[in-house]
C-alpha positions as CSV (number, residue, x, y, z in Angstrom):
1,X,15.4,-9.6,3.3
2,X,13.3,-7.0,1.7
3,X,13.1,-3.4,2.8
4,X,10.1,-1.2,2.1
5,X,9.8,2.7,1.8
6,X,6.5,4.5,1.2
7,X,6.2,8.1,-0.1
8,X,3.6,10.5,-1.5
9,X,1.4,11.2,1.6
10,X,0.1,14.7,2.4
11,X,-2.6,17.0,3.3
12,X,-5.5,17.4,0.8
13,X,-9.1,18.7,0.8
14,X,-11.9,16.5,0.2
15,X,-12.2,15.5,-3.4
16,X,-8.6,15.8,-4.0
17,X,-6.1,13.3,-5.2
18,X,-2.9,11.7,-4.0
19,X,-0.5,9.1,-5.5
20,X,1.3,6.8,-3.1
21,X,4.4,4.9,-4.0
22,X,5.9,2.0,-2.4
23,X,9.4,0.9,-3.2
24,X,10.8,-2.5,-2.4
25,X,14.6,-3.1,-2.2
26,X,17.0,-5.8,-1.1
27,X,16.2,-9.4,-2.1
28,X,13.5,-8.3,-4.5
29,X,13.5,-11.8,-6.4
30,X,11.7,-12.9,-3.2
31,X,8.7,-10.7,-3.3
32,X,5.3,-12.2,-3.6
33,X,2.3,-10.1,-2.8
34,X,2.5,-6.4,-2.2
35,X,-0.3,-4.4,-0.7
36,X,-1.4,-1.1,0.9
37,X,-2.9,-1.1,4.3
38,X,-4.1,1.9,6.4
39,X,-4.7,2.5,10.1
40,X,-6.6,5.5,11.5
41,X,-6.3,6.4,15.3
42,X,-8.1,4.0,17.4
43,X,-8.9,1.6,14.5
44,X,-7.5,-1.6,13.4
45,X,-5.1,-1.8,10.3
46,X,-7.1,-2.6,7.2
47,X,-6.5,-3.6,3.6
48,X,-6.8,-0.9,1.1
49,X,-5.4,-2.7,-2.1
50,X,-3.1,-5.5,-2.7
51,X,-1.8,-7.3,-5.8
52,X,-0.6,-10.9,-5.5
53,X,2.4,-12.4,-7.1
54,X,0.4,-13.8,-9.9
55,X,-1.1,-10.3,-10.6
56,X,-4.6,-10.7,-9.0
57,X,-5.8,-7.3,-7.4
58,X,-8.1,-7.0,-4.4
59,X,-9.6,-3.7,-3.2
60,X,-11.4,-2.8,0.0
61,X,-15.1,-1.9,-0.7
62,X,-14.4,1.6,0.3
63,X,-11.6,2.0,-2.3
64,X,-13.4,0.6,-5.3
65,X,-14.0,3.1,-7.9
66,X,-11.8,5.7,-6.3
67,X,-8.5,3.9,-5.8
68,X,-6.2,2.2,-8.4
69,X,-3.2,0.0,-7.4
70,X,-0.6,-0.8,-9.9
71,X,2.6,-2.9,-9.6
72,X,5.6,-2.7,-11.7
73,X,7.7,-5.8,-11.0
74,X,10.6,-4.5,-13.0
75,X,10.9,-1.4,-10.7
76,X,9.8,-3.4,-7.6
77,X,7.2,-0.6,-6.8
78,X,3.5,-0.6,-5.9
79,X,1.6,2.6,-6.5
80,X,-1.8,3.6,-5.2
81,X,-3.6,6.4,-7.1
82,X,-6.2,7.9,-4.8
83,X,-8.9,10.0,-6.3
84,X,-12.0,11.8,-4.9
85,X,-10.5,11.5,-1.3
86,X,-12.7,11.7,1.6
87,X,-12.2,12.5,5.3
88,X,-12.6,9.0,6.3
89,X,-9.6,8.2,4.2
90,X,-7.4,10.0,6.7
91,X,-4.8,7.3,8.1
92,X,-1.4,6.3,8.1
93,X,-0.8,4.3,5.0
94,X,1.5,1.4,5.1
95,X,3.0,-0.8,2.4
96,X,3.3,-4.5,3.0
97,X,5.6,-6.8,1.0
98,X,5.7,-10.6,1.3
99,X,8.9,-12.3,1.2
100,X,8.7,-15.9,0.0
101,X,12.3,-16.6,0.5
102,X,12.0,-16.5,4.3
103,X,11.4,-20.2,4.7
104,X,10.0,-23.1,3.0
105,X,6.4,-22.9,4.5
106,X,6.4,-19.2,5.7
107,X,5.8,-15.8,4.0
108,X,7.6,-13.1,6.0
109,X,5.8,-9.7,5.7
110,X,8.0,-6.7,5.4
111,X,6.4,-3.4,6.4
112,X,7.3,0.2,5.5
113,X,7.1,3.0,8.3
114,X,4.0,4.5,6.8
115,X,3.1,7.8,5.1
116,X,0.4,10.1,6.5
117,X,-2.6,11.0,4.5
118,X,-4.9,13.7,5.8
119,X,-8.2,14.7,4.1
120,X,-9.7,17.8,5.4
121,X,-13.4,18.8,5.5
């Protein structure tokens, strides 16, 4: 079982920066993919950035050029550096960690509780 905790959210003005951190614990040897998702009120949860077990990184179009995801497998962390934040980035940001030990043919997604990012103006 993998536990996930996010941190780093807050209130910033447009154009500012935040750095989010996701820490995974428990059966960390089972971790496959790790990713950041966000959900604004009334909208579906969407991918922001993810890094697969083999190191491939995927970004949402809205994040490209502004956000940078980094993964430290030794520390079992996934960070998201967010620069030039815009009001439309306002959302609860969730970290998702895939558990490849759940079963032979299933990846179990472990989610954190989320961290609020609010961008004013």
